[in-house]
Structures are given as structure tokens and as C-alpha cells.
N, C-alpha and C positions, 0 to 999 in steps of 0.2 A: 545656583542659577546658571544659566548656560545659553548663549545666544545662538541662532540658527546658524548653520554653516561652520560652526566651532567644533570643539571636541570636549569630552567629558572624563576625567579620569576618576575612576572607581576604585576605593579600597574596600575589602571585606574582611572582618575579623570574625572567626568562629572557634567555639571552645566544644570538644567532643564530651558529651557526658557519659559515654560508654564507649568501648572500642569500636572503631567504624572503619570501614575500606571504601574511600571515595574513588570511583573509577574515572568519573567525568565530571567537569564542571563548565558551566557556560553562563555567559552575561548578556542580557538581551535589552535592547530600547523599545519600549512599548508606546504605542500613541492610541489613544481612545477619542473617538469623534462621536458626538451626540448633538443631534438637532432636532428641532420640531418643523414639521411641514404640514401643509393642508391637504386634507384627503376628502374627497367628496363620495357620496353614494347616490345610489340609482333614485332616491327621492329628492335629490337636489341640496340635501344638507351638506355642510362642510364642518368638520371636526378635525382638531389637532391630533396629528399622530407623531410618534417618536421614532427616529431611526438611530440605532446604536451600532458602531462599528469599532472592533478592536484590531489593530495592526501591529505585527511584529516587524519594526522597522529594520533592524540589524542583529544579527547574533554572533557573537566572537567565542571561540573555545578559551578556556582557562587551563593553565596547567594542572594535570591529575595530582590529587593531594596524596593518593595511595593510603596506606595503614596510619591510622591515628590512634594513638593510645588515648585511655580515658583520662579526662582532665587536661589533655594538651591543648594548647592554642596554636592556631594556624592562620596565616594572612594570604589573602588573594588580591590580585590587582589587575586591572584591564582599562582598557580606554575605547570610548565609543564616539563615533563621528555623528554629529547631528545634521540632518539635511538642510539645505539651504533653500528649499522650495516649499516649506511649510506644509500645512498650518501649524504655527506656534502655538503657545498656550492661549487659550481664551475661555474666560469666565463671563458668560452673558445669560440673558433671559432665554433666547432661542437656541443660541450655540455654544457649545462647551467643548473645548479641546483640552485633554489632559495627557500628560507625559509621565512615563515611570521608567525606572530601571529594575529589571528582574535578574536575581541570580538564582539558578537552579544546580542543584547538586546531586548526582545519581550515585547511590551506595551501591555495594556488591549484593546486598541482600534484596534488592528491588525497590528499597525506599527512595523516595523522591523528596528532597527538602528544597522549599522555595522561600524567597524573601523578595519583597517587592518594596520601592520607596519611590514616592512622587517627586518630580523635579519640574522646576519653572523654566520653560523655554521662551526667550526673549526674541523680539523680532523688531527689524527696521521698516516693517510694512511695505516693503519694495513691491508686493503683488497688487497693491492698491495706490501706488505713487501717483497714477493719473487723476486720483481724486483732486488734488490740489491745482489741477488745470481747469476745473470747473468754475464758471462764473457763479457769482451770489444769486440766491433764489428769493424772490419776494412773494408774499401772500398778503391779499387784502388791502393793497396799496391804493386804493381808490382816492383817499383823503391826504396822503403824505408820501414822500419818498424816503427811502432809508439807505445807508452806506456805512461800510466800516472802512475807516481811514486810519493811518499811521499804526497799523497792526504790527505787533512786535514780531510775529512769526505765524506762519502756516502750517509749522511743524509742531506738533503736541508733544512735548516730553514730560516725562513724570516729575512732578514736583517743581516744574518751572511755570510761573503764572504767565497768563496771555494778558497783554494791556493793548489798550487801543483807544479810538474814539468812535463813537457812534453819532454819525451826522444825520439829523432830521430836517426835512424841509416840508412844511406844511402847505398844502394846495386848497385848504379851508380852514375856518377857524375850528380849533379842536381844544377840548378840555381833556387833558391826559391825566390819568390817575396814578400812573406808576410806569417805570421802565426798567426791564430786567435784562441782562445778557447771561446766558448760560451755556455750558459745555454738554452736548447732548451724543450719547453713543446710539447709533442706529444699527440695528440688525436686519439683515433680509436673507431670507432663504428662497433662493430662485427655482426650486422644484424638488421633488421627493427622490428617493433613491431609485437609481436607473434611468433617471430623466436628464436631458440636457438642461443646462442652465437658460432661462427663458425670462428676460426683464418683462416680458408683456404677460406673463402667466397670471391666471386668476388663481384665487385661494383653492378652488377645488382641483386645480392643476398643480397644486404644491406650494404656491407662493405664501409666505408670511413675512410681516413685519412688526418690528417692535422699537420703541425709542424709549430711553430713560436718560432723565437730566441727571449728571454725574456731579456738576458743580454749578451753582447759581450766584450771580452777583447783582445786587439791587443797586441800580444807578440812580443818582439824584433827579428829582422830579423835573419833568419838563415844563410843568405848569400848563397855562393855556396858550395855545399857538394861534397866531394870526396868519391869513394867507400870505404866502411869501417869506414867512420867517424861518430862518435857519439857525438851528441849535446844536451845538457841539457838546456831547457828553462824554467824558473820559470814564473809562472803566479798566477794573482789574479782575480778572477770573483766576482763582486758586485753582490749578490743576493737581488733581491728587496724585500723593507720592508713589501710589502704586496703580498704575492704569490696569483695569481688568482685561483688556484686549488691545492688540494693535489694529491698525488698519489692514484689512484683508479682503482679498477677492480671489478665492480659489474653489474651482468647480462652481458648486451651486450655493456656496457659502460667502457672504458679503459683509463685512463689518465696516461701517462708515462713522466717522465723527465730525460733527458740526459745531460751529460757532453760531449761536442762534440768539437774535435781539428781537424783544416783544415789547410793544408798546400798549399798555391797558387803557382802553378807551370805554367810556360808559355807554351803554345802548349801542353800540358798534362792534363790528366784528375787529379783533385785534390785529393791527398791521405787525407783518413778521418777516424778518430777513434772516436768511441762513446761508452760512459759507463753509464749504468743505474743507477740512483739515486733514493732515497726515498725522496719525498717532503712532509713536514708537515706543515699544517697551524696553527696547535696549539703551544702554546708557552710553554707548560709544557708536562712532560712526563706521560704515563698513569698510572704508578705506583705511583704517587702522589695523586690519588684518583680523583673522579669527581669533575668538577668545578661547582659552583653555581654563576649565573649571575643574575642581575635584570635588568627590562625594565621598565620604566614609560612612559605612554602614557595619551593622553587627548581624 
């Protein structure tokens, strides 16, 4: 694993099965970006379309190996710089960003030998850091108000639980059936290929949206609430040890994370409160300097 803005040391071990003459060797950093966007047709229908893009981020030349007798083992090494401007690794429903390291050997007889290995590029989520400046957003709050208080952090880190208190204030008498607090990954594609990102775009203009609950905590029952009643419900949400994506806003791709509280009411729309978080997949802060990693392959 390597962090954006850091560097990756790569070691390659090879054994010649027969005499070979390697004239050239190179090491490349590859990024593959796949995402689903909306596409409309002349009949007004909208269907999902997939965009796939493979980019060679950087290539470095390695020392030529020259003649290698059969059965001889050789070692190569190089170092690749990881861009700091992302996108880092993302595993989502709409958005998938994968990274790999590729070694290519050019033999004198025209043969080309390739080996590729996947790597995980972690991120501090800086491209979407403004998300945590957003106020909470409520839905269906005709009969109560909701608020998060004493939240342990708005930075979501792998394996670090989020704790806090959900405060409910009823404005009418309500019989609640249950309360849950969940961690939600939200993906937005803000346009298709060769389109500018547009927050107001329709699905026929490329917009797609997806939400997935990644962790859920069932909070103790609030019972029956009378008008003016205030109830404080402590909660703990266990953050997954490996987050599938950091917060990200790059070009037309946006990954957000929300802390979402939902009160289950019979025969009424469920009140809901959502608060944006900043998800990081790196385990150290940027001011600690770039991280150097190593990768061994054969």
C-alpha cells in the first residue's frame, strides 16, 4: 500500500528459462478509472453506460540486463512517484479506480515480456475536504427535530469507531419503533465523458447517484415521545477496518460519506438527519511527510 504523494519502491526478480538478451526494461505506474453515467436516447429513455479509461501515469527506464544465460536469476529495482492530486483507489458501485505497477522487458528477438501487479493507493481525502464544512441536512422533520451532539470526530478513519449522541425533540406525540445510526457511502457521477461536471445535471445528461450503508448501529428505543420531550441517545458506529473509498471530488466524480440517523415511525415518513464526514484511507496525516513503500514481484 502507498499513500498519494508518496513513492513506491519496486523490486523485480526474474529467472531465464533459456538464453535471453534483454535490450530494454521499463517500469510503469498505471491507473484505471471506470464509472457508470446516465445516457439518454431520442425516445426519452435513460440507461446506464460505462466509461473505462486506462492511463499510464509515469514510466521509468530500468538498467538493461543484457545477455542472461539459461537458469540465471537477475534482479531489477526502481522507484515510482505517486501523484498527489488523485484519484486514489476507489471500490464503489458507480466508481472504481484501480492502480497497478507494470514491468515490461524487451528482448532482442522482438519478444515483449509483461508483468503487472495491483497496488492500493491510499488518500487523505483532501480533494473533498470542504464536505465537513456542510451543515447537517434533515428530511421529514415535521414532527421532531434531530441533532448530532458530542460527535467524536468528523474525520472518518479506518477501524476508528464514531461515537456521539443523537438528540431528539418531539413537537407532537410520537410512538417510535426504533432508531438507527449508519455510515453511508454516497457516490455521484456529475456527467459523462467529455462533459463538464454539473451538480444540476439530469440523469439523461450523465448524472448518477448511489448510496450504500457500510455500517449500522441500532440505538436503544426512544419509546413514546410527547410534545416538547428531549431524548439523548448515545451511539457507537464501528467504522470498517478497510474503507473502500476516501472522500473524493475530482472532475465529474464525487464520493461522499455521511453519518445518517433514522427514526422509524409507524404510518409516517421516517425523520432523517445526515451529516457529511471526511473519509480518509491513509493511516497517517499529510504533515508527517510522504510515505515510502516497497513492492516485491517476480
